[in-house]
CHARMM-style PDB file with segment names, atoms N, HN, CA, C and O in Angstrom:
ATOM      1  N   MET     1      69.277  98.297  54.322  1.00  0.00      PROA
ATOM      2  CA  MET     1      69.340  97.182  55.239  1.00  0.00      PROA
ATOM      3  C   MET     1      67.951  96.825  55.765  1.00  0.00      PROA
ATOM      4  O   MET     1      67.627  95.651  55.944  1.00  0.00      PROA
ATOM      5  N   LEU     2      67.143  97.843  56.008  1.00  0.00      PROA
ATOM      6  HN  LEU     2      67.406  98.797  55.862  1.00  0.00      PROA
ATOM      7  CA  LEU     2      65.801  97.595  56.545  1.00  0.00      PROA
ATOM      8  C   LEU     2      64.979  96.744  55.582  1.00  0.00      PROA
ATOM      9  O   LEU     2      64.321  95.791  55.998  1.00  0.00      PROA
ATOM     10  N   TYR     3      65.016  97.085  54.305  1.00  0.00      PROA
ATOM     11  HN  TYR     3      65.551  97.859  53.966  1.00  0.00      PROA
ATOM     12  CA  TYR     3      64.252  96.323  53.316  1.00  0.00      PROA
ATOM     13  C   TYR     3      64.798  94.908  53.185  1.00  0.00      PROA
ATOM     14  O   TYR     3      64.039  93.966  52.955  1.00  0.00      PROA
ATOM     15  N   GLU     4      66.091  94.756  53.328  1.00  0.00      PROA
ATOM     16  HN  GLU     4      66.708  95.521  53.515  1.00  0.00      PROA
ATOM     17  CA  GLU     4      66.694  93.430  53.268  1.00  0.00      PROA
ATOM     18  C   GLU     4      66.288  92.612  54.497  1.00  0.00      PROA
ATOM     19  O   GLU     4      65.974  91.428  54.379  1.00  0.00      PROA
ATOM     20  N   ASN     5      66.295  93.234  55.660  1.00  0.00      PROA
ATOM     21  HN  ASN     5      66.550  94.196  55.755  1.00  0.00      PROA
ATOM     22  CA  ASN     5      65.929  92.544  56.899  1.00  0.00      PROA
ATOM     23  C   ASN     5      64.462  92.120  56.916  1.00  0.00      PROA
ATOM     24  O   ASN     5      64.124  91.104  57.523  1.00  0.00      PROA
ATOM     25  N   THR     6      63.590  92.879  56.264  1.00  0.00      PROA
ATOM     26  HN  THR     6      63.865  93.705  55.771  1.00  0.00      PROA
ATOM     27  CA  THR     6      62.171  92.528  56.218  1.00  0.00      PROA
ATOM     28  C   THR     6      61.852  91.566  55.081  1.00  0.00      PROA
ATOM     29  O   THR     6      60.710  91.128  54.944  1.00  0.00      PROA
ATOM     30  N   GLY     7      62.850  91.234  54.265  1.00  0.00      PROA
ATOM     31  HN  GLY     7      63.778  91.590  54.376  1.00  0.00      PROA
ATOM     32  CA  GLY     7      62.658  90.278  53.184  1.00  0.00      PROA
ATOM     33  C   GLY     7      62.086  90.875  51.913  1.00  0.00      PROA
ATOM     34  O   GLY     7      61.664  90.138  51.023  1.00  0.00      PROA
ATOM     35  N   LEU     8      62.064  92.199  51.810  1.00  0.00      PROA
ATOM     36  HN  LEU     8      62.408  92.798  52.533  1.00  0.00      PROA
ATOM     37  CA  LEU     8      61.519  92.830  50.614  1.00  0.00      PROA
ATOM     38  C   LEU     8      62.490  92.795  49.449  1.00  0.00      PROA
ATOM     39  O   LEU     8      62.077  92.871  48.292  1.00  0.00      PROA
ATOM     40  N   ILE     9      63.770  92.681  49.743  1.00  0.00      PROA
ATOM     41  HN  ILE     9      64.105  92.619  50.683  1.00  0.00      PROA
ATOM     42  CA  ILE     9      64.789  92.666  48.704  1.00  0.00      PROA
ATOM     43  C   ILE     9      65.940  91.784  49.162  1.00  0.00      PROA
ATOM     44  O   ILE     9      66.256  91.720  50.350  1.00  0.00      PROA
ATOM     45  N   LYS    10      66.553  91.113  48.215  1.00  0.00      PROA
ATOM     46  HN  LYS    10      66.296  91.164  47.250  1.00  0.00      PROA
ATOM     47  CA  LYS    10      67.697  90.245  48.525  1.00  0.00      PROA
ATOM     48  C   LYS    10      68.814  90.537  47.532  1.00  0.00      PROA
ATOM     49  O   LYS    10      68.938  89.842  46.523  1.00  0.00      PROA
ATOM     50  N   PRO    11      69.625  91.552  47.801  1.00  0.00      PROA
ATOM     51  CA  PRO    11      70.702  91.879  46.863  1.00  0.00      PROA
ATOM     52  C   PRO    11      71.779  90.801  46.858  1.00  0.00      PROA
ATOM     53  O   PRO    11      71.937  90.048  47.819  1.00  0.00      PROA
ATOM     54  N   TYR    12      72.504  90.747  45.765  1.00  0.00      PROA
ATOM     55  HN  TYR    12      72.376  91.359  44.985  1.00  0.00      PROA
ATOM     56  CA  TYR    12      73.631  89.825  45.662  1.00  0.00      PROA
ATOM     57  C   TYR    12      74.716  90.303  46.616  1.00  0.00      PROA
ATOM     58  O   TYR    12      74.933  91.506  46.760  1.00  0.00      PROA
ATOM     59  N   ARG    13      75.394  89.372  47.264  1.00  0.00      PROA
ATOM     60  HN  ARG    13      75.218  88.395  47.148  1.00  0.00      PROA
ATOM     61  CA  ARG    13      76.493  89.703  48.178  1.00  0.00      PROA
ATOM     62  C   ARG    13      77.813  89.216  47.586  1.00  0.00      PROA
ATOM     63  O   ARG    13      77.913  88.083  47.115  1.00  0.00      PROA
ATOM     64  N   THR    14      78.817  90.080  47.617  1.00  0.00      PROA
ATOM     65  HN  THR    14      78.736  91.001  48.000  1.00  0.00      PROA
ATOM     66  CA  THR    14      80.149  89.693  47.164  1.00  0.00      PROA
ATOM     67  C   THR    14      80.834  88.901  48.266  1.00  0.00      PROA
ATOM     68  O   THR    14      80.283  88.725  49.352  1.00  0.00      PROA
ATOM     69  N   ASN    15      82.038  88.425  47.980  1.00  0.00      PROA
ATOM     70  HN  ASN    15      82.486  88.568  47.097  1.00  0.00      PROA
ATOM     71  CA  ASN    15      82.808  87.697  48.989  1.00  0.00      PROA
ATOM     72  C   ASN    15      83.107  88.557  50.209  1.00  0.00      PROA
ATOM     73  O   ASN    15      83.280  88.039  51.312  1.00  0.00      PROA
ATOM     74  N   THR    16      83.170  89.878  50.011  1.00  0.00      PROA
ATOM     75  HN  THR    16      83.029  90.299  49.115  1.00  0.00      PROA
ATOM     76  CA  THR    16      83.436  90.800  51.122  1.00  0.00      PROA
ATOM     77  C   THR    16      82.145  91.356  51.720  1.00  0.00      PROA
ATOM     78  O   THR    16      82.170  92.323  52.482  1.00  0.00      PROA
ATOM     79  N   GLN    17      81.007  90.732  51.365  1.00  0.00      PROA
ATOM     80  HN  GLN    17      80.986  89.947  50.746  1.00  0.00      PROA
ATOM     81  CA  GLN    17      79.679  91.070  51.905  1.00  0.00      PROA
ATOM     82  C   GLN    17      79.128  92.423  51.437  1.00  0.00      PROA
ATOM     83  O   GLN    17      78.208  92.957  52.058  1.00  0.00      PROA
ATOM     84  N   ARG    18      79.666  92.972  50.375  1.00  0.00      PROA
ATOM     85  HN  ARG    18      80.412  92.538  49.871  1.00  0.00      PROA
ATOM     86  CA  ARG    18      79.088  94.195  49.814  1.00  0.00      PROA
ATOM     87  C   ARG    18      77.819  93.832  49.059  1.00  0.00      PROA
ATOM     88  O   ARG    18      77.730  92.772  48.439  1.00  0.00      PROA
ATOM     89  N   ARG    19      76.852  94.713  49.118  1.00  0.00      PROA
ATOM     90  HN  ARG    19      76.923  95.574  49.622  1.00  0.00      PROA
ATOM     91  CA  ARG    19      75.589  94.486  48.423  1.00  0.00      PROA
ATOM     92  C   ARG    19      75.700  95.000  46.987  1.00  0.00      PROA
ATOM     93  O   ARG    19      76.178  96.109  46.749  1.00  0.00      PROA
ATOM     94  N   LEU    20      75.257  94.187  46.046  1.00  0.00      PROA
ATOM     95  HN  LEU    20      74.868  93.286  46.240  1.00  0.00      PROA
ATOM     96  CA  LEU    20      75.178  94.598  44.650  1.00  0.00      PROA
ATOM     97  C   LEU    20      73.718  94.474  44.227  1.00  0.00      PROA
ATOM     98  O   LEU    20      73.095  93.426  44.401  1.00  0.00      PROA
ATOM     99  N   PHE    21      73.185  95.553  43.671  1.00  0.00      PROA
ATOM    100  HN  PHE    21      73.691  96.403  43.529  1.00  0.00      PROA
ATOM    101  CA  PHE    21      71.770  95.597  43.306  1.00  0.00      PROA
ATOM    102  C   PHE    21      71.611  95.504  41.795  1.00  0.00      PROA
ATOM    103  O   PHE    21      72.304  96.187  41.041  1.00  0.00      PROA
ATOM    104  N   SER    22      70.697  94.658  41.369  1.00  0.00      PROA
ATOM    105  HN  SER    22      70.134  94.103  41.982  1.00  0.00      PROA
ATOM    106  CA  SER    22      70.377  94.540  39.944  1.00  0.00      PROA
ATOM    107  C   SER    22      69.373  95.637  39.576  1.00  0.00      PROA
ATOM    108  O   SER    22      68.830  96.320  40.444  1.00  0.00      PROA
ATOM    109  N   ILE    23      69.145  95.785  38.287  1.00  0.00      PROA
ATOM    110  HN  ILE    23      69.587  95.229  37.582  1.00  0.00      PROA
ATOM    111  CA  ILE    23      68.132  96.739  37.819  1.00  0.00      PROA
ATOM    112  C   ILE    23      66.770  96.347  38.384  1.00  0.00      PROA
ATOM    113  O   ILE    23      65.983  97.215  38.764  1.00  0.00      PROA
ATOM    114  N   ARG    24      66.488  95.051  38.441  1.00  0.00      PROA
ATOM    115  HN  ARG    24      67.127  94.346  38.132  1.00  0.00      PROA
ATOM    116  CA  ARG    24      65.210  94.577  39.013  1.00  0.00      PROA
ATOM    117  C   ARG    24      65.100  94.972  40.485  1.00  0.00      PROA
ATOM    118  O   ARG    24      64.034  95.387  40.939  1.00  0.00      PROA
ATOM    119  N   ASP    25      66.205  94.845  41.232  1.00  0.00      PROA
ATOM    120  HN  ASP    25      67.071  94.508  40.863  1.00  0.00      PROA
ATOM    121  CA  ASP    25      66.213  95.262  42.638  1.00  0.00      PROA
ATOM    122  C   ASP    25      65.903  96.750  42.758  1.00  0.00      PROA
ATOM    123  O   ASP    25      65.127  97.166  43.618  1.00  0.00      PROA
ATOM    124  N   LEU    26      66.519  97.548  41.887  1.00  0.00      PROA
ATOM    125  HN  LEU    26      67.150  97.210  41.188  1.00  0.00      PROA
ATOM    126  CA  LEU    26      66.308  98.994  41.945  1.00  0.00      PROA
ATOM    127  C   LEU    26      64.871  99.360  41.584  1.00  0.00      PROA
ATOM    128  O   LEU    26      64.295 100.267  42.185  1.00  0.00      PROA
ATOM    129  N   ASP    27      64.287  98.662  40.604  1.00  0.00      PROA
ATOM    130  HN  ASP    27      64.756  97.926  40.116  1.00  0.00      PROA
ATOM    131  CA  ASP    27      62.875  98.886  40.260  1.00  0.00      PROA
ATOM    132  C   ASP    27      61.978  98.551  41.457  1.00  0.00      PROA
ATOM    133  O   ASP    27      61.019  99.264  41.752  1.00  0.00      PROA
ATOM    134  N   ARG    28      62.309  97.469  42.128  1.00  0.00      PROA
ATOM    135  HN  ARG    28      63.089  96.890  41.889  1.00  0.00      PROA
ATOM    136  CA  ARG    28      61.531  97.047  43.294  1.00  0.00      PROA
ATOM    137  C   ARG    28      61.642  98.081  44.419  1.00  0.00      PROA
ATOM    138  O   ARG    28      60.654  98.394  45.083  1.00  0.00      PROA
ATOM    139  N   LEU    29      62.847  98.605  44.625  1.00  0.00      PROA
ATOM    140  HN  LEU    29      63.650  98.352  44.086  1.00  0.00      PROA
ATOM    141  CA  LEU    29      63.034  99.639  45.644  1.00  0.00      PROA
ATOM    142  C   LEU    29      62.234 100.898  45.313  1.00  0.00      PROA
ATOM    143  O   LEU    29      61.669 101.533  46.203  1.00  0.00      PROA
ATOM    144  N   GLN    30      62.190 101.254  44.029  1.00  0.00      PROA
ATOM    145  HN  GLN    30      62.649 100.738  43.306  1.00  0.00      PROA
ATOM    146  CA  GLN    30      61.385 102.410  43.623  1.00  0.00      PROA
ATOM    147  C   GLN    30      59.909 102.164  43.911  1.00  0.00      PROA
ATOM    148  O   GLN    30      59.195 103.076  44.328  1.00  0.00      PROA
ATOM    149  N   PHE    31      59.455 100.947  43.691  1.00  0.00      PROA
ATOM    150  HN  PHE    31      60.036 100.206  43.353  1.00  0.00      PROA
ATOM    151  CA  PHE    31      58.055 100.626  43.938  1.00  0.00      PROA
ATOM    152  C   PHE    31      57.754 100.640  45.438  1.00  0.00      PROA
ATOM    153  O   PHE    31      56.684 101.091  45.846  1.00  0.00      PROA
ATOM    154  N   VAL    32      58.676 100.154  46.255  1.00  0.00      PROA
ATOM    155  HN  VAL    32      59.546  99.787  45.924  1.00  0.00      PROA
ATOM    156  CA  VAL    32      58.497 100.215  47.715  1.00  0.00      PROA
ATOM    157  C   VAL    32      58.385 101.672  48.155  1.00  0.00      PROA
ATOM    158  O   VAL    32      57.529 102.011  48.972  1.00  0.00      PROA
ATOM    159  N   LYS    33      59.239 102.525  47.622  1.00  0.00      PROA
ATOM    160  HN  LYS    33      59.934 102.249  46.959  1.00  0.00      PROA
ATOM    161  CA  LYS    33      59.190 103.955  47.945  1.00  0.00      PROA
ATOM    162  C   LYS    33      57.844 104.551  47.519  1.00  0.00      PROA
ATOM    163  O   LYS    33      57.247 105.331  48.260  1.00  0.00      PROA
ATOM    164  N   PHE    34      57.374 104.187  46.338  1.00  0.00      PROA
ATOM    165  HN  PHE    34      57.858 103.553  45.735  1.00  0.00      PROA
ATOM    166  CA  PHE    34      56.085 104.656  45.835  1.00  0.00      PROA
ATOM    167  C   PHE    34      54.950 104.225  46.765  1.00  0.00      PROA
ATOM    168  O   PHE    34      54.085 105.031  47.106  1.00  0.00      PROA
ATOM    169  N   LEU    35      54.956 102.962  47.172  1.00  0.00      PROA
ATOM    170  HN  LEU    35      55.659 102.307  46.896  1.00  0.00      PROA
ATOM    171  CA  LEU    35      53.890 102.465  48.046  1.00  0.00      PROA
ATOM    172  C   LEU    35      53.914 103.132  49.415  1.00  0.00      PROA
ATOM    173  O   LEU    35      52.867 103.511  49.940  1.00  0.00      PROA
ATOM    174  N   THR    36      55.095 103.275  49.993  1.00  0.00      PROA
ATOM    175  HN  THR    36      55.945 102.967  49.566  1.00  0.00      PROA
ATOM    176  CA  THR    36      55.190 103.806  51.351  1.00  0.00      PROA
ATOM    177  C   THR    36      54.989 105.319  51.402  1.00  0.00      PROA
ATOM    178  O   THR    36      54.285 105.821  52.278  1.00  0.00      PROA
ATOM    179  N   GLN    37      55.595 106.036  50.479  1.00  0.00      PROA
ATOM    180  HN  GLN    37      56.167 105.628  49.767  1.00  0.00      PROA
ATOM    181  CA  GLN    37      55.547 107.495  50.555  1.00  0.00      PROA
ATOM    182  C   GLN    37      54.320 108.110  49.905  1.00  0.00      PROA
ATOM    183  O   GLN    37      53.789 109.102  50.405  1.00  0.00      PROA
ATOM    184  N   GLN    38      53.862 107.541  48.804  1.00  0.00      PROA
ATOM    185  HN  GLN    38      54.293 106.735  48.398  1.00  0.00      PROA
ATOM    186  CA  GLN    38      52.724 108.135  48.105  1.00  0.00      PROA
ATOM    187  C   GLN    38      51.392 107.489  48.446  1.00  0.00      PROA
ATOM    188  O   GLN    38      50.338 108.095  48.255  1.00  0.00      PROA
ATOM    189  N   ASN    39      51.435 106.262  48.949  1.00  0.00      PROA
ATOM    190  HN  ASN    39      52.292 105.770  49.104  1.00  0.00      PROA
ATOM    191  CA  ASN    39      50.187 105.558  49.234  1.00  0.00      PROA
ATOM    192  C   ASN    39      50.015 105.209  50.700  1.00  0.00      PROA
ATOM    193  O   ASN    39      48.982 104.659  51.083  1.00  0.00      PROA
ATOM    194  N   GLY    40      51.007 105.516  51.533  1.00  0.00      PROA
ATOM    195  HN  GLY    40      51.847 105.962  51.223  1.00  0.00      PROA
ATOM    196  CA  GLY    40      50.889 105.310  52.970  1.00  0.00      PROA
ATOM    197  C   GLY    40      50.878 103.855  53.419  1.00  0.00      PROA
ATOM    198  O   GLY    40      50.371 103.540  54.497  1.00  0.00      PROA
ATOM    199  N   VAL    41      51.432 102.969  52.602  1.00  0.00      PROA
ATOM    200  HN  VAL    41      51.843 103.225  51.727  1.00  0.00      PROA
ATOM    201  CA  VAL    41      51.467 101.550  52.958  1.00  0.00      PROA
ATOM    202  C   VAL    41      52.691 101.304  53.836  1.00  0.00      PROA
ATOM    203  O   VAL    41      53.788 101.761  53.514  1.00  0.00      PROA
ATOM    204  N   ASN    42      52.509 100.586  54.944  1.00  0.00      PROA
ATOM    205  HN  ASN    42      51.618 100.215  55.206  1.00  0.00      PROA
ATOM    206  CA  ASN    42      53.671 100.270  55.782  1.00  0.00      PROA
ATOM    207  C   ASN    42      54.404  99.065  55.193  1.00  0.00      PROA
ATOM    208  O   ASN    42      53.907  98.426  54.265  1.00  0.00      PROA
ATOM    209  N   LEU    43      55.590  98.754  55.735  1.00  0.00      PROA
ATOM    210  HN  LEU    43      55.993  99.273  56.489  1.00  0.00      PROA
ATOM    211  CA  LEU    43      56.413  97.699  55.161  1.00  0.00      PROA
ATOM    212  C   LEU    43      55.765  96.323  55.253  1.00  0.00      PROA
ATOM    213  O   LEU    43      55.963  95.488  54.371  1.00  0.00      PROA
ATOM    214  N   ALA    44      54.999  96.077  56.301  1.00  0.00      PROA
ATOM    215  HN  ALA    44      54.838  96.755  57.019  1.00  0.00      PROA
ATOM    216  CA  ALA    44      54.284  94.805  56.406  1.00  0.00      PROA
ATOM    217  C   ALA    44      53.248  94.702  55.281  1.00  0.00      PROA
ATOM    218  O   ALA    44      53.061  93.634  54.699  1.00  0.00      PROA
ATOM    219  N   GLY    45      52.589  95.803  54.987  1.00  0.00      PROA
ATOM    220  HN  GLY    45      52.741  96.671  55.460  1.00  0.00      PROA
ATOM    221  CA  GLY    45      51.623  95.825  53.890  1.00  0.00      PROA
ATOM    222  C   GLY    45      52.287  95.642  52.542  1.00  0.00      PROA
ATOM    223  O   GLY    45      51.739  94.977  51.663  1.00  0.00      PROA
ATOM    224  N   VAL    46      53.464  96.227  52.371  1.00  0.00      PROA
ATOM    225  HN  VAL    46      53.909  96.767  53.086  1.00  0.00      PROA
ATOM    226  CA  VAL    46      54.211  96.059  51.123  1.00  0.00      PROA
ATOM    227  C   VAL    46      54.552  94.591  50.930  1.00  0.00      PROA
ATOM    228  O   VAL    46      54.425  94.057  49.828  1.00  0.00      PROA
ATOM    229  N   LYS    47      54.983  93.942  51.999  1.00  0.00      PROA
ATOM    230  HN  LYS    47      55.086  94.376  52.894  1.00  0.00      PROA
ATOM    231  CA  LYS    47      55.339  92.526  51.914  1.00  0.00      PROA
ATOM    232  C   LYS    47      54.128  91.686  51.505  1.00  0.00      PROA
ATOM    233  O   LYS    47      54.252  90.787  50.673  1.00  0.00      PROA
ATOM    234  N   VAL    48      52.968  91.969  52.079  1.00  0.00      PROA
ATOM    235  HN  VAL    48      52.867  92.699  52.754  1.00  0.00      PROA
ATOM    236  CA  VAL    48      51.737  91.247  51.714  1.00  0.00      PROA
ATOM    237  C   VAL    48      51.380  91.500  50.249  1.00  0.00      PROA
ATOM    238  O   VAL    48      50.989  90.579  49.533  1.00  0.00      PROA
ATOM    239  N   LEU    49      51.513  92.740  49.813  1.00  0.00      PROA
ATOM    240  HN  LEU    49      51.831  93.488  50.395  1.00  0.00      PROA
ATOM    241  CA  LEU    49      51.233  93.052  48.411  1.00  0.00      PROA
ATOM    242  C   LEU    49      52.160  92.282  47.477  1.00  0.00      PROA
ATOM    243  O   LEU    49      51.712  91.730  46.473  1.00  0.00      PROA
ATOM    244  N   PHE    50      53.448  92.245  47.802  1.00  0.00      PROA
ATOM    245  HN  PHE    50      53.812  92.694  48.618  1.00  0.00      PROA
ATOM    246  CA  PHE    50      54.394  91.510  46.956  1.00  0.00      PROA
ATOM    247  C   PHE    50      54.038  90.030  46.880  1.00  0.00      PROA
ATOM    248  O   PHE    50      54.149  89.418  45.818  1.00  0.00      PROA
ATOM    249  N   GLU    51      53.612  89.454  47.999  1.00  0.00      PROA
ATOM    250  HN  GLU    51      53.522  89.952  48.862  1.00  0.00      PROA
ATOM    251  CA  GLU    51      53.198  88.050  48.000  1.00  0.00      PROA
ATOM    252  C   GLU    51      51.965  87.851  47.124  1.00  0.00      PROA
ATOM    253  O   GLU    51      51.863  86.852  46.411  1.00  0.00      PROA
ATOM    254  N   ALA    52      51.026  88.802  47.174  1.00  0.00      PROA
ATOM    255  HN  ALA    52      51.109  89.613  47.753  1.00  0.00      PROA
ATOM    256  CA  ALA    52      49.833  88.725  46.331  1.00  0.00      PROA
ATOM    257  C   ALA    52      50.205  88.867  44.857  1.00  0.00      PROA
ATOM    258  O   ALA    52      49.625  88.192  44.007  1.00  0.00      PROA
ATOM    259  N   PHE    53      51.162  89.733  44.547  1.00  0.00      PROA
ATOM    260  HN  PHE    53      51.633  90.281  45.238  1.00  0.00      PROA
ATOM    261  CA  PHE    53      51.612  89.904  43.160  1.00  0.00      PROA
ATOM    262  C   PHE    53      52.185  88.602  42.623  1.00  0.00      PROA
ATOM    263  O   PHE    53      51.931  88.236  41.476  1.00  0.00      PROA
ATOM    264  N   ILE    54      52.954  87.906  43.441  1.00  0.00      PROA
ATOM    265  HN  ILE    54      53.161  88.204  44.373  1.00  0.00      PROA
ATOM    266  CA  ILE    54      53.563  86.638  43.018  1.00  0.00      PROA
ATOM    267  C   ILE    54      52.479  85.596  42.742  1.00  0.00      PROA
ATOM    268  O   ILE    54      52.538  84.890  41.735  1.00  0.00      PROA
ATOM    269  N   LEU    55      51.497  85.499  43.627  1.00  0.00      PROA
ATOM    270  HN  LEU    55      51.450  86.072  44.445  1.00  0.00      PROA
ATOM    271  CA  LEU    55      50.402  84.540  43.424  1.00  0.00      PROA
ATOM    272  C   LEU    55      49.592  84.869  42.171  1.00  0.00      PROA
ATOM    273  O   LEU    55      49.234  83.975  41.404  1.00  0.00      PROA
ATOM    274  N   ALA    56      49.309  86.142  41.972  1.00  0.00      PROA
ATOM    275  HN  ALA    56      49.600  86.868  42.596  1.00  0.00      PROA
ATOM    276  CA  ALA    56      48.538  86.559  40.803  1.00  0.00      PROA
ATOM    277  C   ALA    56      49.322  86.300  39.516  1.00  0.00      PROA
ATOM    278  O   ALA    56      48.748  85.912  38.498  1.00  0.00      PROA
ATOM    279  N   GLU    57      50.642  86.520  39.573  1.00  0.00      PROA
ATOM    280  HN  GLU    57      51.107  86.835  40.399  1.00  0.00      PROA
ATOM    281  CA  GLU    57      51.485  86.304  38.397  1.00  0.00      PROA
ATOM    282  C   GLU    57      51.450  84.840  37.959  1.00  0.00      PROA
ATOM    283  O   GLU    57      51.504  84.542  36.766  1.00  0.00      PROA
ATOM    284  N   LYS    58      51.360  83.936  38.923  1.00  0.00      PROA
ATOM    285  HN  LYS    58      51.316  84.179  39.892  1.00  0.00      PROA
ATOM    286  CA  LYS    58      51.266  82.508  38.597  1.00  0.00      PROA
ATOM    287  C   LYS    58      49.994  82.203  37.821  1.00  0.00      PROA
ATOM    288  O   LYS    58      49.949  81.247  37.046  1.00  0.00      PROA
ATOM    289  N   GLY    59      48.964  83.011  38.026  1.00  0.00      PROA
ATOM    290  HN  GLY    59      49.000  83.788  38.655  1.00  0.00      PROA
ATOM    291  CA  GLY    59      47.707  82.856  37.296  1.00  0.00      PROA
ATOM    292  C   GLY    59      47.641  83.710  36.047  1.00  0.00      PROA
ATOM    293  O   GLY    59      46.592  83.799  35.408  1.00  0.00      PROA
ATOM    294  N   GLY    60      48.750  84.338  35.694  1.00  0.00      PROA
ATOM    295  HN  GLY    60      49.602  84.266  36.213  1.00  0.00      PROA
ATOM    296  CA  GLY    60      48.803  85.143  34.484  1.00  0.00      PROA
ATOM    297  C   GLY    60      48.235  86.541  34.630  1.00  0.00      PROA
ATOM    298  O   GLY    60      47.903  87.182  33.633  1.00  0.00      PROA
ATOM    299  N   ILE    61      48.120  87.022  35.855  1.00  0.00      PROA
ATOM    300  HN  ILE    61      48.390  86.502  36.665  1.00  0.00      PROA
ATOM    301  CA  ILE    61      47.552  88.353  36.106  1.00  0.00      PROA
ATOM    302  C   ILE    61      48.650  89.290  36.595  1.00  0.00      PROA
ATOM    303  O   ILE    61      49.401  88.954  37.511  1.00  0.00      PROA
ATOM    304  N   ASP    62      48.738  90.467  35.981  1.00  0.00      PROA
ATOM    305  HN  ASP    62      48.128  90.740  35.238  1.00  0.00      PROA
ATOM    306  CA  ASP    62      49.693  91.479  36.443  1.00  0.00      PROA
ATOM    307  C   ASP    62      48.961  92.392  37.424  1.00  0.00      PROA
ATOM    308  O   ASP    62      48.481  93.465  37.057  1.00  0.00      PROA
ATOM    309  N   LEU    63      48.888  91.952  38.661  1.00  0.00      PROA
ATOM    310  HN  LEU    63      49.278  91.081  38.959  1.00  0.00      PROA
ATOM    311  CA  LEU    63      48.148  92.658  39.697  1.00  0.00      PROA
ATOM    312  C   LEU    63      48.755  94.017  40.014  1.00  0.00      PROA
ATOM    313  O   LEU    63      48.035  94.968  40.320  1.00  0.00      PROA
ATOM    314  N   GLN    64      50.074  94.110  39.940  1.00  0.00      PROA
ATOM    315  HN  GLN    64      50.659  93.338  39.691  1.00  0.00      PROA
ATOM    316  CA  GLN    64      50.737  95.381  40.240  1.00  0.00      PROA
ATOM    317  C   GLN    64      50.271  96.469  39.279  1.00  0.00      PROA
ATOM    318  O   GLN    64      49.922  97.568  39.710  1.00  0.00      PROA
ATOM    319  N   LYS    65      50.263  96.177  37.989  1.00  0.00      PROA
ATOM    320  HN  LYS    65      50.547  95.284  37.638  1.00  0.00      PROA
ATOM    321  CA  LYS    65      49.807  97.167  37.010  1.00  0.00      PROA
ATOM    322  C   LYS    65      48.317  97.426  37.132  1.00  0.00      PROA
ATOM    323  O   LYS    65      47.853  98.537  36.876  1.00  0.00      PROA
ATOM    324  N   GLY    66      47.571  96.413  37.520  1.00  0.00      PROA
ATOM    325  HN  GLY    66      47.948  95.510  37.728  1.00  0.00      PROA
ATOM    326  CA  GLY    66      46.133  96.584  37.685  1.00  0.00      PROA
ATOM    327  C   GLY    66      45.774  97.475  38.855  1.00  0.00      PROA
ATOM    328  O   GLY    66      44.852  98.285  38.764  1.00  0.00      PROA
ATOM    329  N   LEU    67      46.501  97.330  39.957  1.00  0.00      PROA
ATOM    330  HN  LEU    67      47.250  96.672  40.031  1.00  0.00      PROA
ATOM    331  CA  LEU    67      46.207  98.126  41.154  1.00  0.00      PROA
ATOM    332  C   LEU    67      46.881  99.490  41.161  1.00  0.00      PROA
ATOM    333  O   LEU    67      46.342 100.456  41.699  1.00  0.00      PROA
ATOM    334  N   PHE    68      48.064  99.561  40.559  1.00  0.00      PROA
ATOM    335  HN  PHE    68      48.502  98.776  40.121  1.00  0.00      PROA
ATOM    336  CA  PHE    68      48.852 100.798  40.609  1.00  0.00      PROA
ATOM    337  C   PHE    68      49.316 101.210  39.217  1.00  0.00      PROA
ATOM    338  O   PHE    68      50.519 101.261  38.959  1.00  0.00      PROA
ATOM    339  N   PRO    69      48.377 101.505  38.314  1.00  0.00      PROA
ATOM    340  CA  PRO    69      48.766 101.855  36.939  1.00  0.00      PROA
ATOM    341  C   PRO    69      49.552 103.163  36.861  1.00  0.00      PROA
ATOM    342  O   PRO    69      50.251 103.411  35.878  1.00  0.00      PROA
ATOM    343  N   GLU    70      49.440 103.989  37.881  1.00  0.00      PROA
ATOM    344  HN  GLU    70      48.872 103.788  38.679  1.00  0.00      PROA
ATOM    345  CA  GLU    70      50.142 105.272  37.866  1.00  0.00      PROA
ATOM    346  C   GLU    70      51.624 105.152  38.177  1.00  0.00      PROA
ATOM    347  O   GLU    70      52.371 106.112  37.988  1.00  0.00      PROA
ATOM    348  N   PHE    71      52.068 103.987  38.653  1.00  0.00      PROA
ATOM    349  HN  PHE    71      51.461 103.207  38.807  1.00  0.00      PROA
ATOM    350  CA  PHE    71      53.487 103.808  38.966  1.00  0.00      PROA
ATOM    351  C   PHE    71      54.284 103.605  37.692  1.00  0.00      PROA
ATOM    352  O   PHE    71      54.004 102.703  36.903  1.00  0.00      PROA
ATOM    353  N   GLN    72      55.268 104.447  37.505  1.00  0.00      PROA
ATOM    354  HN  GLN    72      55.496 105.180  38.147  1.00  0.00      PROA
ATOM    355  CA  GLN    72      56.187 104.335  36.376  1.00  0.00      PROA
ATOM    356  C   GLN    72      57.609 104.375  36.926  1.00  0.00      PROA
ATOM    357  O   GLN    72      58.040 105.410  37.435  1.00  0.00      PROA
ATOM    358  N   PRO    73      58.347 103.265  36.832  1.00  0.00      PROA
ATOM    359  CA  PRO    73      59.719 103.283  37.341  1.00  0.00      PROA
ATOM    360  C   PRO    73      60.567 104.276  36.567  1.00  0.00      PROA
ATOM    361  O   PRO    73      60.398 104.451  35.360  1.00  0.00      PROA
ATOM    362  N   VAL    74      61.467 104.914  37.265  1.00  0.00      PROA
ATOM    363  HN  VAL    74      61.604 104.773  38.246  1.00  0.00      PROA
ATOM    364  CA  VAL    74      62.373 105.875  36.638  1.00  0.00      PROA
ATOM    365  C   VAL    74      63.454 105.096  35.910  1.00  0.00      PROA
ATOM    366  O   VAL    74      64.073 104.200  36.484  1.00  0.00      PROA
ATOM    367  N   ALA    75      63.678 105.428  34.672  1.00  0.00      PROA
ATOM    368  HN  ALA    75      63.175 106.156  34.205  1.00  0.00      PROA
ATOM    369  CA  ALA    75      64.719 104.750  33.889  1.00  0.00      PROA
ATOM    370  C   ALA    75      66.084 105.067  34.490  1.00  0.00      PROA
ATOM    371  O   ALA    75      66.415 106.225  34.744  1.00  0.00      PROA
ATOM    372  N   LEU    76      66.855 104.033  34.707  1.00  0.00      PROA
ATOM    373  HN  LEU    76      66.586 103.092  34.501  1.00  0.00      PROA
ATOM    374  CA  LEU    76      68.195 104.175  35.253  1.00  0.00      PROA
ATOM    375  C   LEU    76      69.185 103.963  34.124  1.00  0.00      PROA
ATOM    376  O   LEU    76      69.122 102.933  33.454  1.00  0.00      PROA
ATOM    377  N   LEU    77      70.056 104.852  33.896  1.00  0.00      PROA
ATOM    378  HN  LEU    77      70.107 105.689  34.440  1.00  0.00      PROA
ATOM    379  CA  LEU    77      71.098 104.807  32.877  1.00  0.00      PROA
ATOM    380  C   LEU    77      70.878 105.852  31.864  1.00  0.00      PROA
ATOM    381  OT1 LEU    77      71.659 105.970  30.920  1.00  0.00      PROA
TER     382      LEU     77
END
């Protein structure tokens, strides 16, 4: 709920308001955990980083891989 309230993730909601997470959502959550727990970034900083990643992606740059090459999402399934 905290990540949803801060705008870091927007899971799909069913008619009964249950949250459903896509694989992309889960990858994003893993990256948030990586940034906060291993790199000491607070949630406001994570949000700024995500905004920078989006801007860089528009220019054809994968900033996330450039800044954090050591991050490897855990395969789910």
